[in-house]
N, C-alpha and C positions, 0 to 999 in steps of 0.2 A: 453196715447196717446204714448207719446215714447217709451214705451215698443212695441205698435202695428209698430211701423216704424221700429224701431230697430231689429223686427223680421222680417218687409218685405224685409229691404237690407241683413241681413243675410242669409234671403230665395233667394233673388237674386243672390249673392254668389254661393249659394249651387248647383242653377239651372247650371249656368256657369260651374260648376266641372263635374256636370253631363251630359253635352252637350258634353264638352272635353272628358271626358270617351268614350260616344255613337260614338264622331268622329274618335277616338284614335283605337278601336274595328272595326269600319267601314275599316279603313285604313290598321289593320294588315291583316284584310278576305281580300280585295284587294291584299294583296302580297304573299298569300297563299303559291304559287307557284312559287314566287323569292327566289331562293337561296342565293340571296347575300342580302334579307332581315333579320334584327332581329327586332322580336319582339317588341314593346316597351308599354309602361305601364306607366298612368299617376299619379304622387304619390300625393296622397292628403293629407295634411296638417292643423292643427288646425292655426286659423287668431288670437290665442292668447283669454286675456279673458280681462274683464274687472267688476270693484268691481264695484257693488250695493247696495243699503242700506237694501236689504235683504242680499244679498249672491253674490258671485263672478261667474258674467255670462259668459258662451264661447261667442266669436264673428263667430261661425259658422267656415266655412271650404272655404278651396282655390285649389286650382291647385299648386302647388308647383315649378314642374320640370317635363320635361317629360323624362323619361330612357329607355335606349333599354337593351335590354338582348342578352349583348356580353361577353363572356369571351375570356383573350389574349391566356391563355395556349392552349382553344380549336384550336383556331381560328391559332393561330402558328404549332399546330400538324396538322391540314387541310392543312396548304402550306408545308410543312415539305414531306407531301404523295403526293401532286400534284408535287413536284418538282421530286420525285422519279419516279412516275408514267411515267409524262412526257418523261423524258429522258431513258426510259426503251422504251416507246412507239416507240420514233423518232429512235433508233437506230434499232428498229425491223424493223421499215419499209426500211431503208438503206440495212442493211441486207439481205431482201427478195428481194429487188433489185438489190442486188450482187448475190445473187442466182439464180437468172435468168440471170443476165447475164453470169454466168459461163453456163449455159444451161444443167445444171444436179444437180439433188438433190437427198438426203437420202432419201429412201421410210420406213417410220419409221412401215408401214402395215407390211411390212415383216420383215428378219434379220438384222442386225446393219451393213451391208457391203452391203446392196442391193442401189446400185446405178440406178439410173431412169433418163429418159431422159425427158428434162422440157417439149418437145412436145410431149412427148408418146414414144411408142419403137422404133420408126422410124425417132425420134428428130436427130440423128444422132449426139452427143457432142462431144468434144477433146476425151472421151474416146473409141468410136465406132471408130474414126477415126486414132485413132492409130493403133487399131486393122487393119483395115483396109488396113492400110497404109503396115506395116510389112508382113501380107499376100498377100499381091500384091509383096513382093519381093521374098517371097518366092512359088508363080507361077511361077516368071519370071524365078527364076532359075533353074527350070523345062524345059521353053520353052525359053532361053535368044534369039534366033533370030526370034521369033514372034512378029511382031509389033503390031497387038493386043494385046499384053501382055505389050508390050512397054508403049502405047496409055494409057492402063489401070493403069499401074502404075504412068506413069506420072500424071496422074489425079488425083488418090488416094493423089500422093505427095502434088499437089497444094491443096486439098481439106483441105489437114491435116495443110497445113500453112495457110491457109485464115481462117482456125475456130481459133485454136490462135491467129491470129492476130487479127480478129473479139472480141476475148474472153477481148483481153488486153483491145481494145477499147473502149468496153461496160461496164465494169469495170472502167477505164477511166474518161466515162462518169457520171457513179456513183457517183464520187469524185467529178466531174465538175459541176453536179449537186445539190448535199449537201453545195459546195462551195457557189454556188448560193442563197441556202435557207440560210444556213447559216448569208451570208451578209443581207438578207432580215429580217432576225430576230432577227439580232443586231439593223435594222432600229429601229423594235418594241419595242424593248425593251429601247430604246433613248427613245423613245415617251412616253413609260409607265411611264417611269423616270420624264420625262418631268410632265404628269399629275400629278403623288402625289405629286410631289412639288409643284405646282399649285393650287391642294386640300389642302395641308398643309395650305396654304396663306390663302385659303377663310375661313379654320377652325377657324386659330388664331384671324380672324377678327370678325367671329360669336360667338366666345366663348369670346370675351374681357370681355366682363362682366357679361355674365352667361358659366361656366363651362361646359362640356358635352352634351352642349345645340342642337349642330347642328349636329343628330343622321342621318340626310340622309348623308349629309356629309360625316359623318363615317362611313355610308354601302357603300358611291363611292368608297372612298380611301381602305376599306378592300377588295372591289372587286377587284382593280386594284393589289393591293399587290397579291392576289392569281392567277392573269391572270399572272404577273410577274414572280411569282414564278415556274410558266409552264417552264419558260425560264433558269430562275437559281435560286441558292440557298441561299434564302433572308433571312434575320429576322431585328425585328424592338423593336426600344424601343421609350418609353413617352419621350416627350420632353415638352415645355413650349406651353402655351394656345393651349394643345391639338395638337400639331404638332408630329410629332416622327420623329425617326432618323432608316434611314433606312442601309444596312450592309450586306456586303457579301465576305465570304472568306477573312474578318478580313480587309476588305477596307471599310469607310463610302462612300456610293453611295448617299445619300440625308441628309442634316441635315436643319430641318427647311423648307425655301422654295426653298433653293439652291441643285443645282446638283451638286456632285465633279465635275471638271473636264469641265463644258459643257461648249461651247466656241458658238458665235457670229460669222455667216459667214460674211465678210466683204462685200460679193458680192449680194447672196442676203437675208443678215440681218435675218436668221433663223438659232435656235439654233441648235448646233451640238455635237453629242458625250453625255457621255462621251467614248463608249465603239465603237469597229470599229473591222473589221475582213480583217487579209492580209492573199489574197486567194493563196497566191507565197509561205509563210511560211507555211500556215494552222494553223495559231496562233488566237485566240481572243484576244484584247488587252483591256485592262482598260486604258483610256491616252495612256501612253506610254509603261507600264506592262503587261506582259503575264497572262491572266486569265481564271481560270479554275474552275467553280463552279458548278456543279451539272447541273439538268435541260435539257432542251432540247436541246442546244447550246451543253455542254458538251457531249450529246449522240450522236447527229450527229457526233462532231467532234472525239470520241473514235473509232468510228464503220467507219468512212473512213479512219484515219490514222494509224488505229489497222486492223480490221480483213477485208478489202478493199483493205489494200494494200499489207496486208502481202498476199494474193491470187493473187495480179499482181506480187509479187515479188518470190512467188512459180512459176507461168507459165512463168514469163521470165527465170528461171533457167532451167526449163523442155525444152523451146525453145532453149536455148543455149546447153544444154546438146542435144537435139536430133542433133543440126546441128555438134556438134563436134563427136560426134561417128556414124552418118552416112558416116559424110566424111571422118574421120580416117578408118572405114571398106571398103568401095569406094574407099579407094586410092584419088581420084580424087573428088574435091567438088562437092557436089552435092547440099548444103543447101547455102543460104547467111544469115548473121545475120545484122542486123543494126540497131541503135537508132535513133530515130529523135528528133529536137529539142524541141519536146510538149511532151517528156519524154514517148512516144509510141515504142514498136520496130516494127521491120519488118522483121520477116521470110519469105523468098521467094526462089525458086528455081534458080542456077547458069543457065544465058542465054543460056550456052551451053548443059545443061541439054533439058530445053525447046526446044530445037534444034532437037531432038531424037537422042543424040552422045551418047546414051548408049552402056556401052560395051556391045559386042557380044559375043557370047560361045566361039568362037574360041579363042577368047584373052582374056580370062579369065571372062568374064563376069557372069558365072554360079557360080565360086567362089567366087565371090564378093557379089554377089548377094544373098548366103545363109549367106556371112559374115553378110550382115546387115537383113537378116533375123529372124538369132537366136538374133539381140538386141532386138528383141519385147520380149521374155521372160526372157532376163539377168536381174539378181538383182544387183543390186548396195548399195552402203553402203560409199559414200562419206558424208561429212561435211554436207554440204546441199542439198542433195539427197537422198534419201533413197527409195530401192526398186527397181521395172519394172517400164517404161516409164508409164503404162496404173494404177500401184499401186499407185504412186507416185501421179499424179493428181488425180484418188480417194483420195489420203488424202488430196489434198486442198479442195476438194467437203465435205467431211466430217468433215473438222475441222469448214470450215465456216457452215453447218449445225447443227452441234453441239453447236455452239456457236447461232447461231439462236433458237433453241429449247430451250436451258438456257434460253434466254432471255424472248422465250414465256411464258415457267414456272413462271421466276422469274414477269414476267408483272401480270401473271395469279394472284400470291401472293400477288403482292404490288398492283392490283386492289382492294382483298379482303380488304387489311389493309386502303387505302384509303374510301372506302366505310362504314368502322367500322368508324372511324375519321368524316366524314361528318355528320354520322345518332350520333355519340356523341354529336357535337354541334348543331344539329336537335333540339335534344333533350331538350337543353337550352336555344337554341335562335332562332329557328324554329317557327311557326305558327301553332297552334294548332285549328282546326274549334272548336270543343266542347267546348274549353277553351275561344274562342271570342265570339261564340254564347251565352256560360251563361254571361260573361261580359255584352253582348249587351241587355240581357234581365234585368240584375240586375240593368245596371245604366238605362234603360226605365221605369223601376220600381219607382226608385228612382227619377228620375224623374217627372212622374205621380205623384210621392206621394208629391212633392216639390211643384209643382203646383197646386195642391188641398189645401196644407198650404197655397198657397199665396191667393189663392181666400178666403179663411177662413178669412184671416187677412184684405184681401181688403172689403171684408161685413162688416166687423166690422169696421173699416175707417170710413165705409160709413155711417154705423149706427152713430158712434162719430160725426163725420162733420156734416150731412145733417140730422139726424133725430131724434139727441138727443133734441135740440129744441122746440119739437112738443111735446113729453110726458110731 
């Protein structure tokens, strides 16, 4: 009878194991489309054995632990690819905005020098306005006393100045919007760091007795790490009690449940830092040090302070050159050039010009007009100004377009690399429907078989206890 009771206890344990297997298989299937979930497995182990009179008997099986299929190397590979992809994607958006601000783009469907207006053939970018401006001077040189020609010239000059000013203002707005986005993203990074540190604390408490048991919390932490890796280049290494140390650019960001450099706002009581963004200096700060380490933050900052700033500088040089050359050729000042406190410049006509005081033909207007008209085809070879005015601006458009094109090509290649890294991890950590359905059937059959065995033992016990005496 003791053997029957022992078999009943062993089988009851086995029922629990099979039930747990069914539960985990069902949980895996429920998360089949959750990319942040790593499939789980029940580790089944022997409960040991006991010496009997006849032989040593097994005490059955039990669920030893819950294990998740997660590989640190594969996780880090995915994080690196996310960092690179996010950085290129962020740069692409800013470069596209800058190209729109220029009002012209490089048409890749034609030859390498085909500059098109962003709004179509009638859009009228700076390049077209430069041609119209110098053509108006040539027309005016033929009829220097014609009031209509004077008015047309003034109108073309005003349009050119307004387009140059508007282009600089639009590019400045791209930088301002980028600064605003960087401020927002830095706040997001600080929030993610705080969440990872808090999850570290929860994992340490949950795994104090049984290591690697907080599988769901580990999934949540990995999801946050991958979200963080989109903004900055991060790495991690394991610590005590399932916690991790997070680093970036050679600096420790999180150690255990502590975020390095995080402070408490004495007014609101909320945690702040360690990252901040200095819009004036256009620098990301980690506590007090400058920080640049890949991802979306670096991609945005590099595009804004690199290509966009270069385009603004080149247009400013063009405006100053235009003002200087036209004023020199016309003898009397025609353009005025000033810079505002916000960093924007203002190219405008002198007040005397707008009141129609252009030189007439009898006083040398024809000669002066021709001298200005010739500037439209003049090729310069200065240190910071190459080619004609139109060619110089087209170079600005081309350089930005080529940078955008290079970024697009790199992004396409990077997206393929990211897909490969994610696919490799999914093969190891992802949930397979066929595999889980097989496990469901296996544990179901095992549960049914064990249940039938328990029924047999129960019947035998009933025979022993209730019916044996009647024979």
